[in-house]
PDB file of N, CA, C and O in Angstrom, chain B, residues numbered from 101:
ATOM      1  N   UNK B 101      18.593  -4.788   3.072  1.00  0.00           N
ATOM      2  CA  UNK B 101      18.941  -4.019   1.894  1.00  0.00           C
ATOM      3  C   UNK B 101      19.750  -2.804   2.322  1.00  0.00           C
ATOM      4  O   UNK B 101      19.302  -2.019   3.157  1.00  0.00           O
ATOM      5  N   UNK B 102      20.896  -2.655   1.773  1.00  0.00           N
ATOM      6  CA  UNK B 102      21.739  -1.523   2.128  1.00  0.00           C
ATOM      7  C   UNK B 102      21.420  -0.328   1.228  1.00  0.00           C
ATOM      8  O   UNK B 102      20.859  -0.476   0.142  1.00  0.00           O
ATOM      9  N   UNK B 103      21.787   0.840   1.705  1.00  0.00           N
ATOM     10  CA  UNK B 103      21.514   2.064   0.949  1.00  0.00           C
ATOM     11  C   UNK B 103      22.260   2.139  -0.366  1.00  0.00           C
ATOM     12  O   UNK B 103      21.811   2.817  -1.290  1.00  0.00           O
ATOM     13  N   UNK B 104      23.387   1.460  -0.472  1.00  0.00           N
ATOM     14  CA  UNK B 104      24.175   1.530  -1.690  1.00  0.00           C
ATOM     15  C   UNK B 104      24.006   0.297  -2.577  1.00  0.00           C
ATOM     16  O   UNK B 104      24.791   0.081  -3.500  1.00  0.00           O
ATOM     17  N   UNK B 105      22.989  -0.506  -2.298  1.00  0.00           N
ATOM     18  CA  UNK B 105      22.735  -1.677  -3.128  1.00  0.00           C
ATOM     19  C   UNK B 105      22.253  -1.222  -4.499  1.00  0.00           C
ATOM     20  O   UNK B 105      21.448  -0.298  -4.606  1.00  0.00           O
ATOM     21  N   UNK B 106      22.747  -1.871  -5.541  1.00  0.00           N
ATOM     22  CA  UNK B 106      22.388  -1.431  -6.886  1.00  0.00           C
ATOM     23  C   UNK B 106      21.160  -2.165  -7.417  1.00  0.00           C
ATOM     24  O   UNK B 106      20.806  -3.251  -6.957  1.00  0.00           O
ATOM     25  N   UNK B 107      20.530  -1.536  -8.396  1.00  0.00           N
ATOM     26  CA  UNK B 107      19.405  -2.146  -9.093  1.00  0.00           C
ATOM     27  C   UNK B 107      19.945  -2.963 -10.270  1.00  0.00           C
ATOM     28  O   UNK B 107      20.887  -2.554 -10.950  1.00  0.00           O
ATOM     29  N   UNK B 108      19.334  -4.110 -10.491  1.00  0.00           N
ATOM     30  CA  UNK B 108      19.736  -4.946 -11.624  1.00  0.00           C
ATOM     31  C   UNK B 108      18.500  -5.317 -12.427  1.00  0.00           C
ATOM     32  O   UNK B 108      17.399  -5.440 -11.890  1.00  0.00           O
ATOM     33  N   UNK B 109      18.707  -5.492 -13.716  1.00  0.00           N
ATOM     34  CA  UNK B 109      17.614  -5.885 -14.605  1.00  0.00           C
ATOM     35  C   UNK B 109      17.354  -7.378 -14.464  1.00  0.00           C
ATOM     36  O   UNK B 109      18.277  -8.190 -14.532  1.00  0.00           O
ATOM     37  N   UNK B 110      16.073  -7.735 -14.265  1.00  0.00           N
ATOM     38  CA  UNK B 110      15.713  -9.144 -14.159  1.00  0.00           C
ATOM     39  C   UNK B 110      14.835  -9.600 -15.315  1.00  0.00           C
ATOM     40  O   UNK B 110      14.652 -10.800 -15.522  1.00  0.00           O
ATOM     41  N   UNK B 111      14.293  -8.648 -16.067  1.00  0.00           N
ATOM     42  CA  UNK B 111      13.420  -9.025 -17.179  1.00  0.00           C
ATOM     43  C   UNK B 111      13.258  -7.832 -18.106  1.00  0.00           C
ATOM     44  O   UNK B 111      13.295  -6.682 -17.668  1.00  0.00           O
ATOM     45  N   UNK B 112      13.079  -8.114 -19.391  1.00  0.00           N
ATOM     46  CA  UNK B 112      12.817  -7.071 -20.368  1.00  0.00           C
ATOM     47  C   UNK B 112      11.469  -7.385 -21.009  1.00  0.00           C
ATOM     48  O   UNK B 112      11.354  -8.319 -21.803  1.00  0.00           O
ATOM     49  N   UNK B 113      10.460  -6.607 -20.663  1.00  0.00           N
ATOM     50  CA  UNK B 113       9.110  -6.817 -21.178  1.00  0.00           C
ATOM     51  C   UNK B 113       8.961  -6.154 -22.546  1.00  0.00           C
ATOM     52  O   UNK B 113       9.619  -5.156 -22.838  1.00  0.00           O
ATOM     53  N   UNK B 114       8.098  -6.716 -23.369  1.00  0.00           N
ATOM     54  CA  UNK B 114       7.877  -6.169 -24.710  1.00  0.00           C
ATOM     55  C   UNK B 114       6.889  -5.014 -24.722  1.00  0.00           C
ATOM     56  O   UNK B 114       6.775  -4.300 -25.719  1.00  0.00           O
ATOM     57  N   UNK B 115       6.172  -4.826 -23.613  1.00  0.00           N
ATOM     58  CA  UNK B 115       5.191  -3.737 -23.554  1.00  0.00           C
ATOM     59  C   UNK B 115       4.997  -3.313 -22.104  1.00  0.00           C
ATOM     60  O   UNK B 115       5.397  -4.016 -21.176  1.00  0.00           O
ATOM     61  N   UNK B 116       4.382  -2.163 -21.929  1.00  0.00           N
ATOM     62  CA  UNK B 116       4.090  -1.694 -20.581  1.00  0.00           C
ATOM     63  C   UNK B 116       3.101  -2.633 -19.890  1.00  0.00           C
ATOM     64  O   UNK B 116       3.201  -2.869 -18.686  1.00  0.00           O
ATOM     65  N   UNK B 117       2.154  -3.164 -20.651  1.00  0.00           N
ATOM     66  CA  UNK B 117       1.166  -4.067 -20.058  1.00  0.00           C
ATOM     67  C   UNK B 117       1.847  -5.315 -19.497  1.00  0.00           C
ATOM     68  O   UNK B 117       1.548  -5.734 -18.378  1.00  0.00           O
ATOM     69  N   UNK B 118       2.753  -5.906 -20.258  1.00  0.00           N
ATOM     70  CA  UNK B 118       3.486  -7.078 -19.772  1.00  0.00           C
ATOM     71  C   UNK B 118       4.319  -6.707 -18.547  1.00  0.00           C
ATOM     72  O   UNK B 118       4.389  -7.475 -17.588  1.00  0.00           O
ATOM     73  N   UNK B 119       4.943  -5.546 -18.574  1.00  0.00           N
ATOM     74  CA  UNK B 119       5.761  -5.093 -17.441  1.00  0.00           C
ATOM     75  C   UNK B 119       4.914  -4.932 -16.185  1.00  0.00           C
ATOM     76  O   UNK B 119       5.362  -5.272 -15.090  1.00  0.00           O
ATOM     77  N   UNK B 120       3.712  -4.423 -16.329  1.00  0.00           N
ATOM     78  CA  UNK B 120       2.833  -4.241 -15.177  1.00  0.00           C
ATOM     79  C   UNK B 120       2.433  -5.581 -14.565  1.00  0.00           C
ATOM     80  O   UNK B 120       2.311  -5.699 -13.346  1.00  0.00           O
ATOM     81  N   UNK B 121       2.228  -6.586 -15.412  1.00  0.00           N
ATOM     82  CA  UNK B 121       1.894  -7.930 -14.915  1.00  0.00           C
ATOM     83  C   UNK B 121       3.061  -8.488 -14.105  1.00  0.00           C
ATOM     84  O   UNK B 121       2.861  -9.026 -13.015  1.00  0.00           O
ATOM     85  N   UNK B 122       4.279  -8.362 -14.634  1.00  0.00           N
ATOM     86  CA  UNK B 122       5.470  -8.857 -13.936  1.00  0.00           C
ATOM     87  C   UNK B 122       5.667  -8.075 -12.631  1.00  0.00           C
ATOM     88  O   UNK B 122       5.991  -8.660 -11.597  1.00  0.00           O
ATOM     89  N   UNK B 123       5.472  -6.766 -12.681  1.00  0.00           N
ATOM     90  CA  UNK B 123       5.613  -5.928 -11.486  1.00  0.00           C
ATOM     91  C   UNK B 123       4.637  -6.398 -10.399  1.00  0.00           C
ATOM     92  O   UNK B 123       5.016  -6.520  -9.234  1.00  0.00           O
ATOM     93  N   UNK B 124       3.398  -6.657 -10.779  1.00  0.00           N
ATOM     94  CA  UNK B 124       2.395  -7.142  -9.818  1.00  0.00           C
ATOM     95  C   UNK B 124       2.797  -8.485  -9.227  1.00  0.00           C
ATOM     96  O   UNK B 124       2.643  -8.718  -8.028  1.00  0.00           O
ATOM     97  N   UNK B 125       3.313  -9.365 -10.077  1.00  0.00           N
ATOM     98  CA  UNK B 125       3.779 -10.671  -9.606  1.00  0.00           C
ATOM     99  C   UNK B 125       4.863 -10.499  -8.549  1.00  0.00           C
ATOM    100  O   UNK B 125       4.764 -11.065  -7.460  1.00  0.00           O
ATOM    101  N   UNK B 126       5.881  -9.733  -8.857  1.00  0.00           N
ATOM    102  CA  UNK B 126       7.001  -9.562  -7.933  1.00  0.00           C
ATOM    103  C   UNK B 126       6.559  -8.888  -6.635  1.00  0.00           C
ATOM    104  O   UNK B 126       6.965  -9.298  -5.548  1.00  0.00           O
ATOM    105  N   UNK B 127       5.736  -7.867  -6.751  1.00  0.00           N
ATOM    106  CA  UNK B 127       5.283  -7.170  -5.553  1.00  0.00           C
ATOM    107  C   UNK B 127       4.396  -8.050  -4.679  1.00  0.00           C
ATOM    108  O   UNK B 127       4.335  -7.853  -3.466  1.00  0.00           O
ATOM    109  N   UNK B 128       3.707  -9.020  -5.282  1.00  0.00           N
ATOM    110  CA  UNK B 128       2.896  -9.938  -4.474  1.00  0.00           C
ATOM    111  C   UNK B 128       3.780 -10.845  -3.616  1.00  0.00           C
ATOM    112  O   UNK B 128       3.306 -11.442  -2.650  1.00  0.00           O
ATOM    113  N   UNK B 129       5.061 -10.947  -3.969  1.00  0.00           N
ATOM    114  CA  UNK B 129       6.035 -11.704  -3.174  1.00  0.00           C
ATOM    115  C   UNK B 129       6.962 -10.764  -2.402  1.00  0.00           C
ATOM    116  O   UNK B 129       8.066 -11.148  -2.017  1.00  0.00           O
ATOM    117  N   UNK B 130       6.510  -9.544  -2.183  1.00  0.00           N
ATOM    118  CA  UNK B 130       7.275  -8.534  -1.425  1.00  0.00           C
ATOM    119  C   UNK B 130       8.627  -8.213  -2.038  1.00  0.00           C
ATOM    120  O   UNK B 130       9.600  -7.964  -1.325  1.00  0.00           O
ATOM    121  N   UNK B 131       8.682  -8.219  -3.361  1.00  0.00           N
ATOM    122  CA  UNK B 131       9.894  -7.816  -4.069  1.00  0.00           C
ATOM    123  C   UNK B 131       9.583  -6.493  -4.776  1.00  0.00           C
ATOM    124  O   UNK B 131       8.936  -6.486  -5.823  1.00  0.00           O
ATOM    125  N   UNK B 132      10.042  -5.378  -4.208  1.00  0.00           N
ATOM    126  CA  UNK B 132       9.797  -4.097  -4.875  1.00  0.00           C
ATOM    127  C   UNK B 132      10.543  -4.045  -6.200  1.00  0.00           C
ATOM    128  O   UNK B 132      11.671  -4.526  -6.306  1.00  0.00           O
ATOM    129  N   UNK B 133       9.913  -3.467  -7.195  1.00  0.00           N
ATOM    130  CA  UNK B 133      10.595  -3.364  -8.481  1.00  0.00           C
ATOM    131  C   UNK B 133      10.308  -2.017  -9.123  1.00  0.00           C
ATOM    132  O   UNK B 133       9.377  -1.305  -8.746  1.00  0.00           O
ATOM    133  N   UNK B 134      11.124  -1.698 -10.086  1.00  0.00           N
ATOM    134  CA  UNK B 134      11.063  -0.424 -10.775  1.00  0.00           C
ATOM    135  C   UNK B 134      11.032  -0.693 -12.267  1.00  0.00           C
ATOM    136  O   UNK B 134      11.682  -1.616 -12.758  1.00  0.00           O
ATOM    137  N   UNK B 135      10.277   0.117 -12.977  1.00  0.00           N
ATOM    138  CA  UNK B 135      10.165  -0.042 -14.425  1.00  0.00           C
ATOM    139  C   UNK B 135      10.905   1.096 -15.095  1.00  0.00           C
ATOM    140  O   UNK B 135      10.815   2.249 -14.673  1.00  0.00           O
ATOM    141  N   UNK B 136      11.641   0.758 -16.152  1.00  0.00           N
ATOM    142  CA  UNK B 136      12.395   1.773 -16.881  1.00  0.00           C
ATOM    143  C   UNK B 136      12.181   1.555 -18.368  1.00  0.00           C
ATOM    144  O   UNK B 136      12.366   0.455 -18.887  1.00  0.00           O
ATOM    145  N   UNK B 137      11.785   2.629 -19.042  1.00  0.00           N
ATOM    146  CA  UNK B 137      11.512   2.555 -20.473  1.00  0.00           C
ATOM    147  C   UNK B 137      12.137   3.750 -21.169  1.00  0.00           C
ATOM    148  O   UNK B 137      12.324   4.806 -20.563  1.00  0.00           O
ATOM    149  N   UNK B 138      12.456   3.580 -22.437  1.00  0.00           N
ATOM    150  CA  UNK B 138      13.022   4.674 -23.220  1.00  0.00           C
ATOM    151  C   UNK B 138      11.954   5.500 -23.926  1.00  0.00           C
ATOM    152  O   UNK B 138      12.242   6.585 -24.431  1.00  0.00           O
ATOM    153  N   UNK B 139      10.717   4.991 -23.964  1.00  0.00           N
ATOM    154  CA  UNK B 139       9.660   5.690 -24.691  1.00  0.00           C
ATOM    155  C   UNK B 139       8.362   5.646 -23.904  1.00  0.00           C
ATOM    156  O   UNK B 139       8.125   4.722 -23.126  1.00  0.00           O
ATOM    157  N   UNK B 140       7.540   6.633 -24.108  1.00  0.00           N
ATOM    158  CA  UNK B 140       6.221   6.654 -23.469  1.00  0.00           C
ATOM    159  C   UNK B 140       5.358   5.558 -24.082  1.00  0.00           C
ATOM    160  O   UNK B 140       5.322   5.423 -25.305  1.00  0.00           O
ATOM    161  N   UNK B 141       4.660   4.769 -23.260  1.00  0.00           N
ATOM    162  CA  UNK B 141       3.839   3.678 -23.775  1.00  0.00           C
ATOM    163  C   UNK B 141       2.775   4.139 -24.753  1.00  0.00           C
ATOM    164  O   UNK B 141       2.410   3.392 -25.661  1.00  0.00           O
ATOM    165  N   UNK B 142       2.269   5.354 -24.587  1.00  0.00           N
ATOM    166  CA  UNK B 142       1.236   5.835 -25.491  1.00  0.00           C
ATOM    167  C   UNK B 142       1.785   6.123 -26.888  1.00  0.00           C
ATOM    168  O   UNK B 142       1.023   6.189 -27.853  1.00  0.00           O
ATOM    169  N   UNK B 143       3.088   6.292 -26.997  1.00  0.00           N
ATOM    170  CA  UNK B 143       3.712   6.567 -28.287  1.00  0.00           C
ATOM    171  C   UNK B 143       3.982   5.268 -29.041  1.00  0.00           C
ATOM    172  O   UNK B 143       3.784   5.204 -30.254  1.00  0.00           O
ATOM    173  N   UNK B 144       4.430   4.240 -28.335  1.00  0.00           N
ATOM    174  CA  UNK B 144       4.786   2.970 -28.956  1.00  0.00           C
ATOM    175  C   UNK B 144       3.953   1.851 -28.332  1.00  0.00           C
ATOM    176  O   UNK B 144       4.259   1.374 -27.239  1.00  0.00           O
ATOM    177  N   UNK B 145       2.917   1.445 -29.024  1.00  0.00           N
ATOM    178  CA  UNK B 145       2.047   0.408 -28.487  1.00  0.00           C
ATOM    179  C   UNK B 145       2.616  -0.988 -28.672  1.00  0.00           C
ATOM    180  O   UNK B 145       2.136  -1.937 -28.052  1.00  0.00           O
ATOM    181  N   UNK B 146       3.615  -1.125 -29.502  1.00  0.00           N
ATOM    182  CA  UNK B 146       4.269  -2.407 -29.715  1.00  0.00           C
ATOM    183  C   UNK B 146       5.755  -2.153 -29.895  1.00  0.00           C
ATOM    184  O   UNK B 146       6.182  -1.026 -30.145  1.00  0.00           O
ATOM    185  N   UNK B 147       6.534  -3.214 -29.764  1.00  0.00           N
ATOM    186  CA  UNK B 147       7.985  -3.067 -29.832  1.00  0.00           C
ATOM    187  C   UNK B 147       8.469  -2.964 -31.267  1.00  0.00           C
ATOM    188  O   UNK B 147       8.187  -3.829 -32.096  1.00  0.00           O
ATOM    189  N   UNK B 148       9.197  -1.902 -31.549  1.00  0.00           N
ATOM    190  CA  UNK B 148       9.868  -1.724 -32.833  1.00  0.00           C
ATOM    191  C   UNK B 148      11.317  -1.434 -32.490  1.00  0.00           C
ATOM    192  O   UNK B 148      11.636  -0.372 -31.956  1.00  0.00           O
ATOM    193  N   UNK B 149      12.188  -2.375 -32.795  1.00  0.00           N
ATOM    194  CA  UNK B 149      13.607  -2.231 -32.452  1.00  0.00           C
ATOM    195  C   UNK B 149      13.810  -1.894 -30.978  1.00  0.00           C
ATOM    196  O   UNK B 149      14.701  -1.120 -30.630  1.00  0.00           O
ATOM    197  N   UNK B 150      12.975  -2.480 -30.112  1.00  0.00           N
ATOM    198  CA  UNK B 150      13.135  -2.293 -28.679  1.00  0.00           C
ATOM    199  C   UNK B 150      12.588  -1.001 -28.121  1.00  0.00           C
ATOM    200  O   UNK B 150      12.770  -0.729 -26.934  1.00  0.00           O
ATOM    201  N   UNK B 151      11.923  -0.191 -28.929  1.00  0.00           N
ATOM    202  CA  UNK B 151      11.458   1.118 -28.474  1.00  0.00           C
ATOM    203  C   UNK B 151      10.429   1.044 -27.343  1.00  0.00           C
ATOM    204  O   UNK B 151      10.422   1.914 -26.472  1.00  0.00           O
ATOM    205  N   UNK B 152       9.564   0.032 -27.334  1.00  0.00           N
ATOM    206  CA  UNK B 152       8.538  -0.056 -26.292  1.00  0.00           C
ATOM    207  C   UNK B 152       8.946  -0.991 -25.158  1.00  0.00           C
ATOM    208  O   UNK B 152       8.168  -1.218 -24.232  1.00  0.00           O
ATOM    209  N   UNK B 153      10.137  -1.524 -25.223  1.00  0.00           N
ATOM    210  CA  UNK B 153      10.582  -2.429 -24.167  1.00  0.00           C
ATOM    211  C   UNK B 153      10.637  -1.710 -22.825  1.00  0.00           C
ATOM    212  O   UNK B 153      10.996  -0.536 -22.732  1.00  0.00           O
ATOM    213  N   UNK B 154      10.272  -2.452 -21.804  1.00  0.00           N
ATOM    214  CA  UNK B 154      10.316  -1.925 -20.443  1.00  0.00           C
ATOM    215  C   UNK B 154      11.213  -2.847 -19.628  1.00  0.00           C
ATOM    216  O   UNK B 154      10.968  -4.049 -19.535  1.00  0.00           O
ATOM    217  N   UNK B 155      12.244  -2.272 -19.047  1.00  0.00           N
ATOM    218  CA  UNK B 155      13.171  -3.046 -18.218  1.00  0.00           C
ATOM    219  C   UNK B 155      12.628  -3.101 -16.801  1.00  0.00           C
ATOM    220  O   UNK B 155      12.193  -2.090 -16.248  1.00  0.00           O
ATOM    221  N   UNK B 156      12.659  -4.292 -16.220  1.00  0.00           N
ATOM    222  CA  UNK B 156      12.213  -4.485 -14.847  1.00  0.00           C
ATOM    223  C   UNK B 156      13.444  -4.645 -13.973  1.00  0.00           C
ATOM    224  O   UNK B 156      14.264  -5.539 -14.182  1.00  0.00           O
ATOM    225  N   UNK B 157      13.557  -3.758 -12.989  1.00  0.00           N
ATOM    226  CA  UNK B 157      14.737  -3.703 -12.131  1.00  0.00           C
ATOM    227  C   UNK B 157      14.346  -3.995 -10.687  1.00  0.00           C
ATOM    228  O   UNK B 157      13.301  -3.557 -10.208  1.00  0.00           O
ATOM    229  N   UNK B 158      15.212  -4.747 -10.004  1.00  0.00           N
ATOM    230  CA  UNK B 158      15.038  -5.019  -8.575  1.00  0.00           C
ATOM    231  C   UNK B 158      16.390  -4.845  -7.888  1.00  0.00           C
ATOM    232  O   UNK B 158      17.429  -4.758  -8.543  1.00  0.00           O
ATOM    233  N   UNK B 159      16.357  -4.797  -6.572  1.00  0.00           N
ATOM    234  CA  UNK B 159      17.606  -4.727  -5.818  1.00  0.00           C
ATOM    235  C   UNK B 159      18.403  -6.004  -6.063  1.00  0.00           C
ATOM    236  O   UNK B 159      17.839  -7.091  -6.186  1.00  0.00           O
ATOM    237  N   UNK B 160      19.700  -5.856  -6.130  1.00  0.00           N
ATOM    238  CA  UNK B 160      20.605  -6.966  -6.419  1.00  0.00           C
ATOM    239  C   UNK B 160      20.353  -8.171  -5.515  1.00  0.00           C
ATOM    240  O   UNK B 160      20.399  -9.312  -5.976  1.00  0.00           O
ATOM    241  N   UNK B 161      20.089  -7.926  -4.237  1.00  0.00           N
ATOM    242  CA  UNK B 161      19.900  -9.027  -3.280  1.00  0.00           C
ATOM    243  C   UNK B 161      18.619  -9.819  -3.539  1.00  0.00           C
ATOM    244  O   UNK B 161      18.467 -10.927  -3.025  1.00  0.00           O
ATOM    245  N   UNK B 162      17.701  -9.268  -4.326  1.00  0.00           N
ATOM    246  CA  UNK B 162      16.429  -9.936  -4.614  1.00  0.00           C
ATOM    247  C   UNK B 162      16.349 -10.459  -6.047  1.00  0.00           C
ATOM    248  O   UNK B 162      15.336 -11.036  -6.441  1.00  0.00           O
ATOM    249  N   UNK B 163      17.392 -10.264  -6.812  1.00  0.00           N
ATOM    250  CA  UNK B 163      17.364 -10.584  -8.243  1.00  0.00           C
ATOM    251  C   UNK B 163      17.157 -12.072  -8.516  1.00  0.00           C
ATOM    252  O   UNK B 163      16.344 -12.431  -9.368  1.00  0.00           O
ATOM    253  N   UNK B 164      17.870 -12.934  -7.818  1.00  0.00           N
ATOM    254  CA  UNK B 164      17.737 -14.372  -8.082  1.00  0.00           C
ATOM    255  C   UNK B 164      16.319 -14.855  -7.834  1.00  0.00           C
ATOM    256  O   UNK B 164      15.762 -15.599  -8.640  1.00  0.00           O
ATOM    257  N   UNK B 165      15.736 -14.434  -6.723  1.00  0.00           N
ATOM    258  CA  UNK B 165      14.360 -14.841  -6.399  1.00  0.00           C
ATOM    259  C   UNK B 165      13.383 -14.280  -7.435  1.00  0.00           C
ATOM    260  O   UNK B 165      12.464 -14.977  -7.864  1.00  0.00           O
ATOM    261  N   UNK B 166      13.582 -13.038  -7.830  1.00  0.00           N
ATOM    262  CA  UNK B 166      12.708 -12.414  -8.827  1.00  0.00           C
ATOM    263  C   UNK B 166      12.761 -13.179 -10.147  1.00  0.00           C
ATOM    264  O   UNK B 166      11.724 -13.436 -10.758  1.00  0.00           O
ATOM    265  N   UNK B 167      13.961 -13.542 -10.585  1.00  0.00           N
ATOM    266  CA  UNK B 167      14.113 -14.286 -11.833  1.00  0.00           C
ATOM    267  C   UNK B 167      13.424 -15.650 -11.747  1.00  0.00           C
ATOM    268  O   UNK B 167      12.789 -16.087 -12.706  1.00  0.00           O
ATOM    269  N   UNK B 168      13.550 -16.316 -10.604  1.00  0.00           N
ATOM    270  CA  UNK B 168      12.890 -17.615 -10.403  1.00  0.00           C
ATOM    271  C   UNK B 168      11.379 -17.475 -10.533  1.00  0.00           C
ATOM    272  O   UNK B 168      10.731 -18.287 -11.193  1.00  0.00           O
ATOM    273  N   UNK B 169      10.825 -16.458  -9.910  1.00  0.00           N
ATOM    274  CA  UNK B 169       9.379 -16.231  -9.958  1.00  0.00           C
ATOM    275  C   UNK B 169       8.908 -15.929 -11.380  1.00  0.00           C
ATOM    276  O   UNK B 169       7.864 -16.419 -11.811  1.00  0.00           O
ATOM    277  N   UNK B 170       9.670 -15.131 -12.095  1.00  0.00           N
ATOM    278  CA  UNK B 170       9.294 -14.788 -13.466  1.00  0.00           C
ATOM    279  C   UNK B 170       9.339 -16.014 -14.358  1.00  0.00           C
ATOM    280  O   UNK B 170       8.416 -16.245 -15.139  1.00  0.00           O
ATOM    281  N   UNK B 171      10.395 -16.799 -14.254  1.00  0.00           N
ATOM    282  CA  UNK B 171      10.511 -18.013 -15.069  1.00  0.00           C
ATOM    283  C   UNK B 171       9.379 -18.983 -14.743  1.00  0.00           C
ATOM    284  O   UNK B 171       8.776 -19.569 -15.643  1.00  0.00           O
ATOM    285  N   UNK B 172       9.100 -19.145 -13.478  1.00  0.00           N
ATOM    286  CA  UNK B 172       8.024 -20.045 -13.055  1.00  0.00           C
ATOM    287  C   UNK B 172       6.679 -19.569 -13.607  1.00  0.00           C
ATOM    288  O   UNK B 172       5.883 -20.375 -14.086  1.00  0.00           O
ATOM    289  N   UNK B 173       6.431 -18.278 -13.540  1.00  0.00           N
ATOM    290  CA  UNK B 173       5.185 -17.718 -14.050  1.00  0.00           C
ATOM    291  C   UNK B 173       5.089 -17.856 -15.564  1.00  0.00           C
ATOM    292  O   UNK B 173       4.027 -18.187 -16.090  1.00  0.00           O
ATOM    293  N   UNK B 174       6.180 -17.608 -16.261  1.00  0.00           N
ATOM    294  CA  UNK B 174       6.185 -17.663 -17.738  1.00  0.00           C
ATOM    295  C   UNK B 174       6.009 -19.114 -18.223  1.00  0.00           C
ATOM    296  O   UNK B 174       5.455 -19.345 -19.298  1.00  0.00           O
ATOM    297  N   UNK B 175       6.477 -20.078 -17.437  1.00  0.00           N
ATOM    298  CA  UNK B 175       6.378 -21.485 -17.836  1.00  0.00           C
ATOM    299  C   UNK B 175       5.058 -22.124 -17.425  1.00  0.00           C
ATOM    300  O   UNK B 175       4.822 -23.307 -17.669  1.00  0.00           O
ATOM    301  N   UNK B 176       4.209 -21.329 -16.802  1.00  0.00           N
ATOM    302  CA  UNK B 176       2.859 -21.778 -16.513  1.00  0.00           C
ATOM    303  C   UNK B 176       2.667 -22.455 -15.227  1.00  0.00           C
ATOM    304  O   UNK B 176       1.552 -22.867 -14.907  1.00  0.00           O
TER     305      UNK B 176
END
């Protein structure tokens, strides 16, 4: 991973709880990730026009693997 590698969005969770589950999944495969939200979770307990959405970001070089893991997990 280079110092100038950019972060890319790999998933948009509907809540902080869902984002935390995805974060745990990715980190269990040694993929560090970052969560970004526009609103505090305590203010918006559910998504209204995207207000409680949490974006999950990973380094560009790990994005494909992260997306594969998320899809595999979501499909059961």
